[in-house]
mmCIF file of the C-alpha atoms, coordinates in Angstrom:
data_MODEL
# 
_entry.id   MODEL 
# 
loop_
_atom_site.group_PDB 
_atom_site.id 
_atom_site.type_symbol 
_atom_site.label_atom_id 
_atom_site.label_alt_id 
_atom_site.label_comp_id 
_atom_site.label_asym_id 
_atom_site.label_entity_id 
_atom_site.label_seq_id 
_atom_site.pdbx_PDB_ins_code 
_atom_site.Cartn_x 
_atom_site.Cartn_y 
_atom_site.Cartn_z 
_atom_site.occupancy 
_atom_site.B_iso_or_equiv 
_atom_site.pdbx_formal_charge 
_atom_site.auth_seq_id 
_atom_site.auth_comp_id 
_atom_site.auth_asym_id 
_atom_site.auth_atom_id 
_atom_site.pdbx_PDB_model_num 
ATOM 1   C CA . CYS A 1 1   ? 68.336  -4.357  161.258 1.00 0.00 ? 1   CYS A CA 1 
ATOM 2   C CA . TYR A 1 2   ? 67.290  -7.882  162.068 1.00 0.00 ? 2   TYR A CA 1 
ATOM 3   C CA . PHE A 1 3   ? 65.779  -7.318  165.521 1.00 0.00 ? 3   PHE A CA 1 
ATOM 4   C CA . THR A 1 4   ? 64.188  -3.880  165.001 1.00 0.00 ? 4   THR A CA 1 
ATOM 5   C CA . ASP A 1 5   ? 60.532  -3.673  164.002 1.00 0.00 ? 5   ASP A CA 1 
ATOM 6   C CA . PRO A 1 6   ? 60.595  -2.236  160.465 1.00 0.00 ? 6   PRO A CA 1 
ATOM 7   C CA . GLY A 1 7   ? 57.396  -0.244  161.036 1.00 0.00 ? 7   GLY A CA 1 
ATOM 8   C CA . ARG A 1 8   ? 54.182  -2.194  161.535 1.00 0.00 ? 8   ARG A CA 1 
ATOM 9   C CA . ILE A 1 9   ? 50.988  -0.148  161.309 1.00 0.00 ? 9   ILE A CA 1 
ATOM 10  C CA . PRO A 1 10  ? 50.681  1.312   164.851 1.00 0.00 ? 10  PRO A CA 1 
ATOM 11  C CA . THR A 1 11  ? 47.628  0.741   167.034 1.00 0.00 ? 11  THR A CA 1 
ATOM 12  C CA . ARG A 1 12  ? 47.097  4.508   167.344 1.00 0.00 ? 12  ARG A CA 1 
ATOM 13  C CA . TRP A 1 13  ? 46.533  4.629   163.585 1.00 0.00 ? 13  TRP A CA 1 
ATOM 14  C CA . GLN A 1 14  ? 43.895  1.918   163.944 1.00 0.00 ? 14  GLN A CA 1 
ATOM 15  C CA . GLU A 1 15  ? 42.310  3.901   166.811 1.00 0.00 ? 15  GLU A CA 1 
ATOM 16  C CA . PHE A 1 16  ? 42.323  7.026   164.606 1.00 0.00 ? 16  PHE A CA 1 
ATOM 17  C CA . VAL A 1 17  ? 40.670  5.101   161.762 1.00 0.00 ? 17  VAL A CA 1 
ATOM 18  C CA . GLY A 1 18  ? 38.038  3.771   164.205 1.00 0.00 ? 18  GLY A CA 1 
ATOM 19  C CA . SER A 1 19  ? 37.309  7.264   165.597 1.00 0.00 ? 19  SER A CA 1 
ATOM 20  C CA . VAL A 1 20  ? 36.968  8.866   162.149 1.00 0.00 ? 20  VAL A CA 1 
ATOM 21  C CA . GLY A 1 21  ? 34.880  5.987   160.816 1.00 0.00 ? 21  GLY A CA 1 
ATOM 22  C CA . PRO A 1 22  ? 33.298  6.495   157.376 1.00 0.00 ? 22  PRO A CA 1 
ATOM 23  C CA . GLY A 1 23  ? 34.609  10.079  157.290 1.00 0.00 ? 23  GLY A CA 1 
ATOM 24  C CA . LEU A 1 24  ? 38.037  8.761   156.203 1.00 0.00 ? 24  LEU A CA 1 
ATOM 25  C CA . THR A 1 25  ? 38.307  8.760   152.421 1.00 0.00 ? 25  THR A CA 1 
ATOM 26  C CA . LEU A 1 26  ? 39.975  5.623   151.059 1.00 0.00 ? 26  LEU A CA 1 
ATOM 27  C CA . ALA A 1 27  ? 41.724  5.672   147.719 1.00 0.00 ? 27  ALA A CA 1 
ATOM 28  C CA . PRO A 1 28  ? 41.928  2.561   145.549 1.00 0.00 ? 28  PRO A CA 1 
ATOM 29  C CA . THR A 1 29  ? 45.224  0.715   145.952 1.00 0.00 ? 29  THR A CA 1 
ATOM 30  C CA . ARG A 1 30  ? 47.718  1.423   143.143 1.00 0.00 ? 30  ARG A CA 1 
ATOM 31  C CA . PHE A 1 31  ? 51.456  0.838   142.569 1.00 0.00 ? 31  PHE A CA 1 
ATOM 32  C CA . GLU A 1 32  ? 52.302  4.524   142.927 1.00 0.00 ? 32  GLU A CA 1 
ATOM 33  C CA . TRP A 1 33  ? 52.585  7.166   145.594 1.00 0.00 ? 33  TRP A CA 1 
ATOM 34  C CA . GLN A 1 34  ? 49.212  8.597   146.600 1.00 0.00 ? 34  GLN A CA 1 
ATOM 35  C CA . PRO A 1 35  ? 50.023  11.595  148.825 1.00 0.00 ? 35  PRO A CA 1 
ATOM 36  C CA . GLY A 1 36  ? 47.647  12.223  151.697 1.00 0.00 ? 36  GLY A CA 1 
ATOM 37  C CA . LYS A 1 37  ? 45.415  9.252   150.871 1.00 0.00 ? 37  LYS A CA 1 
ATOM 38  C CA . ALA A 1 38  ? 44.768  6.187   152.969 1.00 0.00 ? 38  ALA A CA 1 
ATOM 39  C CA . THR A 1 39  ? 44.284  2.831   151.283 1.00 0.00 ? 39  THR A CA 1 
ATOM 40  C CA . LYS A 1 40  ? 42.905  -0.538  152.323 1.00 0.00 ? 40  LYS A CA 1 
ATOM 41  C CA . CYS A 1 41  ? 45.208  -3.566  152.108 1.00 0.00 ? 41  CYS A CA 1 
ATOM 42  C CA . ARG A 1 42  ? 43.622  -6.368  150.133 1.00 0.00 ? 42  ARG A CA 1 
ATOM 43  C CA . LYS A 1 43  ? 45.566  -9.018  152.023 1.00 0.00 ? 43  LYS A CA 1 
ATOM 44  C CA . CYS A 1 44  ? 45.513  -7.722  155.640 1.00 0.00 ? 44  CYS A CA 1 
ATOM 45  C CA . ASP A 1 45  ? 42.068  -6.119  155.216 1.00 0.00 ? 45  ASP A CA 1 
ATOM 46  C CA . ILE A 1 46  ? 43.158  -3.089  157.276 1.00 0.00 ? 46  ILE A CA 1 
ATOM 47  C CA . VAL A 1 47  ? 43.199  0.609   156.492 1.00 0.00 ? 47  VAL A CA 1 
ATOM 48  C CA . ARG A 1 48  ? 46.758  1.889   156.187 1.00 0.00 ? 48  ARG A CA 1 
ATOM 49  C CA . PRO A 1 49  ? 48.347  5.350   155.826 1.00 0.00 ? 49  PRO A CA 1 
ATOM 50  C CA . GLU A 1 50  ? 50.061  6.602   152.688 1.00 0.00 ? 50  GLU A CA 1 
ATOM 51  C CA . ARG A 1 51  ? 53.306  4.947   151.558 1.00 0.00 ? 51  ARG A CA 1 
ATOM 52  C CA . SER A 1 52  ? 52.542  1.765   153.478 1.00 0.00 ? 52  SER A CA 1 
ATOM 53  C CA . HIS A 1 53  ? 52.921  -1.492  151.612 1.00 0.00 ? 53  HIS A CA 1 
ATOM 54  C CA . HIS A 1 54  ? 52.189  -5.144  152.276 1.00 0.00 ? 54  HIS A CA 1 
ATOM 55  C CA . CYS A 1 55  ? 55.187  -7.488  152.483 1.00 0.00 ? 55  CYS A CA 1 
ATOM 56  C CA . ALA A 1 56  ? 54.366  -10.870 151.019 1.00 0.00 ? 56  ALA A CA 1 
ATOM 57  C CA . ILE A 1 57  ? 57.201  -12.526 152.959 1.00 0.00 ? 57  ILE A CA 1 
ATOM 58  C CA . CYS A 1 58  ? 56.483  -11.029 156.412 1.00 0.00 ? 58  CYS A CA 1 
ATOM 59  C CA . ASN A 1 59  ? 52.724  -11.004 155.665 1.00 0.00 ? 59  ASN A CA 1 
ATOM 60  C CA . ILE A 1 60  ? 52.198  -7.599  157.313 1.00 0.00 ? 60  ILE A CA 1 
ATOM 61  C CA . CYS A 1 61  ? 51.857  -3.987  156.158 1.00 0.00 ? 61  CYS A CA 1 
ATOM 62  C CA . ILE A 1 62  ? 54.938  -1.806  156.791 1.00 0.00 ? 62  ILE A CA 1 
ATOM 63  C CA . LEU A 1 63  ? 55.081  1.992   157.099 1.00 0.00 ? 63  LEU A CA 1 
ATOM 64  C CA . ARG A 1 64  ? 57.206  3.509   154.300 1.00 0.00 ? 64  ARG A CA 1 
ATOM 65  C CA . MET A 1 65  ? 58.337  0.058   153.214 1.00 0.00 ? 65  MET A CA 1 
ATOM 66  C CA . ASP A 1 66  ? 61.410  0.107   151.007 1.00 0.00 ? 66  ASP A CA 1 
ATOM 67  C CA . HIS A 1 67  ? 61.991  -3.603  150.392 1.00 0.00 ? 67  HIS A CA 1 
ATOM 68  C CA . HIS A 1 68  ? 62.296  -6.967  152.091 1.00 0.00 ? 68  HIS A CA 1 
ATOM 69  C CA . CYS A 1 69  ? 66.009  -7.662  152.487 1.00 0.00 ? 69  CYS A CA 1 
ATOM 70  C CA . PRO A 1 70  ? 67.082  -11.330 152.372 1.00 0.00 ? 70  PRO A CA 1 
ATOM 71  C CA . TRP A 1 71  ? 70.457  -10.469 154.009 1.00 0.00 ? 71  TRP A CA 1 
ATOM 72  C CA . ILE A 1 72  ? 68.828  -9.311  157.231 1.00 0.00 ? 72  ILE A CA 1 
ATOM 73  C CA . ASN A 1 73  ? 65.690  -11.450 156.781 1.00 0.00 ? 73  ASN A CA 1 
ATOM 74  C CA . ASN A 1 74  ? 63.536  -8.427  157.569 1.00 0.00 ? 74  ASN A CA 1 
ATOM 75  C CA . CYS A 1 75  ? 61.769  -5.591  155.820 1.00 0.00 ? 75  CYS A CA 1 
ATOM 76  C CA . VAL A 1 76  ? 63.427  -2.200  155.530 1.00 0.00 ? 76  VAL A CA 1 
ATOM 77  C CA . GLY A 1 77  ? 60.913  0.416   156.588 1.00 0.00 ? 77  GLY A CA 1 
ATOM 78  C CA . PHE A 1 78  ? 60.212  3.514   158.642 1.00 0.00 ? 78  PHE A CA 1 
ATOM 79  C CA . ARG A 1 79  ? 61.715  2.272   161.917 1.00 0.00 ? 79  ARG A CA 1 
ATOM 80  C CA . ASN A 1 80  ? 64.887  0.552   160.708 1.00 0.00 ? 80  ASN A CA 1 
ATOM 81  C CA . TYR A 1 81  ? 66.095  2.737   157.803 1.00 0.00 ? 81  TYR A CA 1 
ATOM 82  C CA . LYS A 1 82  ? 68.865  4.134   160.038 1.00 0.00 ? 82  LYS A CA 1 
ATOM 83  C CA . PHE A 1 83  ? 70.134  0.681   160.995 1.00 0.00 ? 83  PHE A CA 1 
ATOM 84  C CA . PHE A 1 84  ? 70.016  -0.523  157.391 1.00 0.00 ? 84  PHE A CA 1 
ATOM 85  C CA . ILE A 1 85  ? 72.055  2.470   156.192 1.00 0.00 ? 85  ILE A CA 1 
ATOM 86  C CA . LEU A 1 86  ? 74.534  1.955   159.052 1.00 0.00 ? 86  LEU A CA 1 
ATOM 87  C CA . LEU A 1 87  ? 74.827  -1.717  158.078 1.00 0.00 ? 87  LEU A CA 1 
ATOM 88  C CA . GLY A 1 88  ? 75.736  -0.666  154.526 1.00 0.00 ? 88  GLY A CA 1 
ATOM 89  C CA . VAL A 1 89  ? 78.272  1.924   155.750 1.00 0.00 ? 89  VAL A CA 1 
ATOM 90  C CA . TYR A 1 90  ? 79.904  -0.464  158.249 1.00 0.00 ? 90  TYR A CA 1 
ATOM 91  C CA . THR A 1 91  ? 80.067  -3.201  155.614 1.00 0.00 ? 91  THR A CA 1 
ATOM 92  C CA . CYS A 1 92  ? 81.830  -0.824  153.197 1.00 0.00 ? 92  CYS A CA 1 
ATOM 93  C CA . ILE A 1 93  ? 84.292  0.307   155.890 1.00 0.00 ? 93  ILE A CA 1 
ATOM 94  C CA . THR A 1 94  ? 85.018  -3.311  156.861 1.00 0.00 ? 94  THR A CA 1 
ATOM 95  C CA . SER A 1 95  ? 85.576  -4.256  153.215 1.00 0.00 ? 95  SER A CA 1 
ATOM 96  C CA . ILE A 1 96  ? 87.949  -1.318  152.688 1.00 0.00 ? 96  ILE A CA 1 
ATOM 97  C CA . VAL A 1 97  ? 89.932  -2.196  155.836 1.00 0.00 ? 97  VAL A CA 1 
ATOM 98  C CA . GLY A 1 98  ? 90.053  -5.865  154.786 1.00 0.00 ? 98  GLY A CA 1 
ATOM 99  C CA . VAL A 1 99  ? 91.387  -5.030  151.320 1.00 0.00 ? 99  VAL A CA 1 
ATOM 100 C CA . ALA A 1 100 ? 93.822  -2.425  152.708 1.00 0.00 ? 100 ALA A CA 1 
ATOM 101 C CA . THR A 1 101 ? 95.323  -4.843  155.242 1.00 0.00 ? 101 THR A CA 1 
ATOM 102 C CA . THR A 1 102 ? 95.709  -7.637  152.709 1.00 0.00 ? 102 THR A CA 1 
ATOM 103 C CA . PHE A 1 103 ? 96.938  -5.338  149.921 1.00 0.00 ? 103 PHE A CA 1 
ATOM 104 C CA . PRO A 1 104 ? 100.680 -6.029  150.455 1.00 0.00 ? 104 PRO A CA 1 
ATOM 105 C CA . GLU A 1 105 ? 100.050 -9.781  150.264 1.00 0.00 ? 105 GLU A CA 1 
ATOM 106 C CA . LEU A 1 106 ? 97.890  -9.339  147.157 1.00 0.00 ? 106 LEU A CA 1 
ATOM 107 C CA . VAL A 1 107 ? 100.650 -7.303  145.466 1.00 0.00 ? 107 VAL A CA 1 
ATOM 108 C CA . TYR A 1 108 ? 103.268 -9.910  146.428 1.00 0.00 ? 108 TYR A CA 1 
ATOM 109 C CA . SER A 1 109 ? 101.085 -12.752 145.129 1.00 0.00 ? 109 SER A CA 1 
ATOM 110 C CA . ALA A 1 110 ? 100.318 -10.896 141.909 1.00 0.00 ? 110 ALA A CA 1 
ATOM 111 C CA . SER A 1 111 ? 103.995 -10.135 141.282 1.00 0.00 ? 111 SER A CA 1 
ATOM 112 C CA . THR A 1 112 ? 104.980 -13.763 141.947 1.00 0.00 ? 112 THR A CA 1 
ATOM 113 C CA . ILE A 1 113 ? 102.314 -15.026 139.555 1.00 0.00 ? 113 ILE A CA 1 
ATOM 114 C CA . SER A 1 114 ? 103.311 -12.499 136.895 1.00 0.00 ? 114 SER A CA 1 
ATOM 115 C CA . GLN A 1 115 ? 106.963 -13.540 137.246 1.00 0.00 ? 115 GLN A CA 1 
ATOM 116 C CA . MET A 1 116 ? 105.965 -17.161 136.792 1.00 0.00 ? 116 MET A CA 1 
ATOM 117 C CA . PHE A 1 117 ? 104.077 -16.337 133.589 1.00 0.00 ? 117 PHE A CA 1 
ATOM 118 C CA . ASP A 1 118 ? 106.732 -13.958 132.298 1.00 0.00 ? 118 ASP A CA 1 
ATOM 119 C CA . GLY A 1 119 ? 109.386 -16.629 132.731 1.00 0.00 ? 119 GLY A CA 1 
ATOM 120 C CA . GLU A 1 120 ? 111.563 -14.337 134.865 1.00 0.00 ? 120 GLU A CA 1 
ATOM 121 C CA . ALA A 1 121 ? 111.621 -16.670 137.867 1.00 0.00 ? 121 ALA A CA 1 
ATOM 122 C CA . THR A 1 122 ? 111.045 -20.120 136.506 1.00 0.00 ? 122 THR A CA 1 
ATOM 123 C CA . ALA A 1 123 ? 112.759 -23.016 138.238 1.00 0.00 ? 123 ALA A CA 1 
ATOM 124 C CA . GLU A 1 124 ? 115.113 -23.435 135.286 1.00 0.00 ? 124 GLU A CA 1 
ATOM 125 C CA . ALA A 1 125 ? 116.236 -19.786 135.452 1.00 0.00 ? 125 ALA A CA 1 
ATOM 126 C CA . VAL A 1 126 ? 117.092 -20.003 139.162 1.00 0.00 ? 126 VAL A CA 1 
ATOM 127 C CA . SER A 1 127 ? 120.673 -21.034 139.894 1.00 0.00 ? 127 SER A CA 1 
ATOM 128 C CA . PHE A 1 128 ? 121.109 -23.609 142.667 1.00 0.00 ? 128 PHE A CA 1 
ATOM 129 C CA . LYS A 1 129 ? 124.026 -25.825 143.668 1.00 0.00 ? 129 LYS A CA 1 
ATOM 130 C CA . GLN A 1 130 ? 123.297 -29.334 144.980 1.00 0.00 ? 130 GLN A CA 1 
ATOM 131 C CA . PHE A 1 131 ? 124.904 -30.711 148.165 1.00 0.00 ? 131 PHE A CA 1 
ATOM 132 C CA . ASP A 1 132 ? 124.624 -33.961 150.119 1.00 0.00 ? 132 ASP A CA 1 
ATOM 133 C CA . GLY A 1 133 ? 123.407 -33.389 153.679 1.00 0.00 ? 133 GLY A CA 1 
ATOM 134 C CA . PHE A 1 134 ? 120.967 -31.064 155.377 1.00 0.00 ? 134 PHE A CA 1 
ATOM 135 C CA . ILE A 1 135 ? 120.974 -27.437 156.518 1.00 0.00 ? 135 ILE A CA 1 
ATOM 136 C CA . SER A 1 136 ? 121.231 -27.605 160.302 1.00 0.00 ? 136 SER A CA 1 
ATOM 137 C CA . SER A 1 137 ? 121.293 -23.982 161.442 1.00 0.00 ? 137 SER A CA 1 
ATOM 138 C CA . GLY A 1 138 ? 119.015 -21.002 161.007 1.00 0.00 ? 138 GLY A CA 1 
ATOM 139 C CA . GLU A 1 139 ? 115.259 -20.693 161.066 1.00 0.00 ? 139 GLU A CA 1 
ATOM 140 C CA . THR A 1 140 ? 112.937 -22.749 158.922 1.00 0.00 ? 140 THR A CA 1 
ATOM 141 C CA . ILE A 1 141 ? 111.131 -19.965 157.041 1.00 0.00 ? 141 ILE A CA 1 
ATOM 142 C CA . PHE A 1 142 ? 108.895 -22.310 155.061 1.00 0.00 ? 142 PHE A CA 1 
ATOM 143 C CA . GLU A 1 143 ? 107.994 -25.974 155.299 1.00 0.00 ? 143 GLU A CA 1 
ATOM 144 C CA . GLY A 1 144 ? 105.815 -27.862 152.823 1.00 0.00 ? 144 GLY A CA 1 
ATOM 145 C CA . VAL A 1 145 ? 105.426 -30.633 150.280 1.00 0.00 ? 145 VAL A CA 1 
ATOM 146 C CA . LEU A 1 146 ? 106.722 -29.405 146.913 1.00 0.00 ? 146 LEU A CA 1 
ATOM 147 C CA . THR A 1 147 ? 108.386 -30.681 143.782 1.00 0.00 ? 147 THR A CA 1 
ATOM 148 C CA . LEU A 1 148 ? 112.037 -29.750 143.269 1.00 0.00 ? 148 LEU A CA 1 
ATOM 149 C CA . GLY A 1 149 ? 111.116 -27.028 140.752 1.00 0.00 ? 149 GLY A CA 1 
ATOM 150 C CA . GLU A 1 150 ? 108.467 -25.568 143.056 1.00 0.00 ? 150 GLU A CA 1 
ATOM 151 C CA . ALA A 1 151 ? 110.927 -25.550 145.962 1.00 0.00 ? 151 ALA A CA 1 
ATOM 152 C CA . LYS A 1 152 ? 113.529 -23.687 143.882 1.00 0.00 ? 152 LYS A CA 1 
ATOM 153 C CA . LEU A 1 153 ? 110.964 -21.113 142.789 1.00 0.00 ? 153 LEU A CA 1 
ATOM 154 C CA . LYS A 1 154 ? 109.668 -20.700 146.352 1.00 0.00 ? 154 LYS A CA 1 
ATOM 155 C CA . CYS A 1 155 ? 113.220 -20.208 147.692 1.00 0.00 ? 155 CYS A CA 1 
ATOM 156 C CA . LYS A 1 156 ? 114.015 -17.664 144.961 1.00 0.00 ? 156 LYS A CA 1 
ATOM 157 C CA . THR A 1 157 ? 110.898 -15.590 145.694 1.00 0.00 ? 157 THR A CA 1 
ATOM 158 C CA . LEU A 1 158 ? 110.911 -15.921 149.510 1.00 0.00 ? 158 LEU A CA 1 
ATOM 159 C CA . PRO A 1 159 ? 112.881 -13.081 151.165 1.00 0.00 ? 159 PRO A CA 1 
ATOM 160 C CA . GLY A 1 160 ? 115.848 -14.311 153.217 1.00 0.00 ? 160 GLY A CA 1 
ATOM 161 C CA . CYS A 1 161 ? 115.897 -17.854 151.824 1.00 0.00 ? 161 CYS A CA 1 
ATOM 162 C CA . LYS A 1 162 ? 119.443 -19.248 151.476 1.00 0.00 ? 162 LYS A CA 1 
ATOM 163 C CA . GLY A 1 163 ? 118.538 -22.778 150.427 1.00 0.00 ? 163 GLY A CA 1 
ATOM 164 C CA . PHE A 1 164 ? 116.410 -25.805 151.218 1.00 0.00 ? 164 PHE A CA 1 
ATOM 165 C CA . SER A 1 165 ? 116.784 -29.428 152.342 1.00 0.00 ? 165 SER A CA 1 
ATOM 166 C CA . PHE A 1 166 ? 114.762 -32.600 151.989 1.00 0.00 ? 166 PHE A CA 1 
ATOM 167 C CA . GLU A 1 167 ? 115.270 -36.206 153.007 1.00 0.00 ? 167 GLU A CA 1 
ATOM 168 C CA . GLY A 1 168 ? 116.526 -38.597 150.332 1.00 0.00 ? 168 GLY A CA 1 
ATOM 169 C CA . LYS A 1 169 ? 117.817 -38.115 146.806 1.00 0.00 ? 169 LYS A CA 1 
ATOM 170 C CA . PRO A 1 170 ? 116.427 -35.736 144.135 1.00 0.00 ? 170 PRO A CA 1 
ATOM 171 C CA . THR A 1 171 ? 113.184 -36.969 142.577 1.00 0.00 ? 171 THR A CA 1 
ATOM 172 C CA . ASP A 1 172 ? 110.402 -35.706 140.311 1.00 0.00 ? 172 ASP A CA 1 
ATOM 173 C CA . LYS A 1 173 ? 107.819 -36.459 143.005 1.00 0.00 ? 173 LYS A CA 1 
ATOM 174 C CA . PRO A 1 174 ? 106.799 -33.909 145.679 1.00 0.00 ? 174 PRO A CA 1 
ATOM 175 C CA . VAL A 1 175 ? 108.830 -34.178 148.902 1.00 0.00 ? 175 VAL A CA 1 
ATOM 176 C CA . LYS A 1 176 ? 108.712 -32.397 152.252 1.00 0.00 ? 176 LYS A CA 1 
ATOM 177 C CA . VAL A 1 177 ? 111.129 -29.482 151.980 1.00 0.00 ? 177 VAL A CA 1 
ATOM 178 C CA . TYR A 1 178 ? 112.517 -27.092 154.595 1.00 0.00 ? 178 TYR A CA 1 
ATOM 179 C CA . LEU A 1 179 ? 113.511 -23.617 153.390 1.00 0.00 ? 179 LEU A CA 1 
ATOM 180 C CA . LYS A 1 180 ? 116.178 -22.017 155.618 1.00 0.00 ? 180 LYS A CA 1 
ATOM 181 C CA . ASP A 1 181 ? 117.520 -18.514 156.199 1.00 0.00 ? 181 ASP A CA 1 
ATOM 182 C CA . LYS A 1 182 ? 121.129 -19.660 156.900 1.00 0.00 ? 182 LYS A CA 1 
ATOM 183 C CA . TRP A 1 183 ? 123.463 -22.016 155.109 1.00 0.00 ? 183 TRP A CA 1 
ATOM 184 C CA . ASP A 1 184 ? 125.567 -24.800 156.542 1.00 0.00 ? 184 ASP A CA 1 
ATOM 185 C CA . ASN A 1 185 ? 125.656 -28.419 155.557 1.00 0.00 ? 185 ASN A CA 1 
ATOM 186 C CA . TRP A 1 186 ? 125.922 -31.706 157.446 1.00 0.00 ? 186 TRP A CA 1 
ATOM 187 C CA . SER A 1 187 ? 126.459 -34.890 155.471 1.00 0.00 ? 187 SER A CA 1 
ATOM 188 C CA . THR A 1 188 ? 123.694 -37.410 156.092 1.00 0.00 ? 188 THR A CA 1 
ATOM 189 C CA . GLY A 1 189 ? 121.052 -39.086 153.942 1.00 0.00 ? 189 GLY A CA 1 
ATOM 190 C CA . TRP A 1 190 ? 119.561 -35.755 152.951 1.00 0.00 ? 190 TRP A CA 1 
ATOM 191 C CA . THR A 1 191 ? 119.938 -33.509 149.907 1.00 0.00 ? 191 THR A CA 1 
ATOM 192 C CA . SER A 1 192 ? 120.270 -29.728 149.998 1.00 0.00 ? 192 SER A CA 1 
ATOM 193 C CA . PHE A 1 193 ? 120.233 -26.997 147.368 1.00 0.00 ? 193 PHE A CA 1 
ATOM 194 C CA . LYS A 1 194 ? 122.009 -23.681 147.940 1.00 0.00 ? 194 LYS A CA 1 
ATOM 195 C CA . LEU A 1 195 ? 120.779 -20.589 146.177 1.00 0.00 ? 195 LEU A CA 1 
ATOM 196 C CA . GLU A 1 196 ? 123.765 -19.152 144.328 1.00 0.00 ? 196 GLU A CA 1 
ATOM 197 C CA . ASN A 1 197 ? 125.030 -15.587 144.897 1.00 0.00 ? 197 ASN A CA 1 
ATOM 198 C CA . GLN A 1 198 ? 123.682 -15.588 148.456 1.00 0.00 ? 198 GLN A CA 1 
# 
């Protein structure tokens, strides 16, 4: 779309106009279709065939000009209609594929947000037991800086989470937490919370 000539008035048309000379009837320029009538562009000062229009941005006359598209920074005309339609089709297909591949994550996010607003999975409703020490085994399935309530909610909604650990004692301030998929506990200067009924 961007690199293809949208349809400048061809030189053979200019040669035809020169060979016909005054025998070519010119119609006055109007904002409507004038079938079978040539017109003269007021800006380019050239004779042009029917359905040709002057683009104020490109500053040329285009055969069967549809519009000047800011997305491709080019006119859409006789020679690049196909590419413009393909661009629209490919963009739609790409958008559909993008939404389809992210749909499971969108559903998960929407359900988590709705649970938060419905009060079904608030930090207070989640049952955790506090331990001194850290969880040493298993995989870290999430790591981030969260408040205690956010960490409980994240552990409750994250599949496979058995509990989480952080360094230090419980606080209202955000701390770096490690959510784990197994539970064991080693006594050190850390604090851990185990999700009950796991």
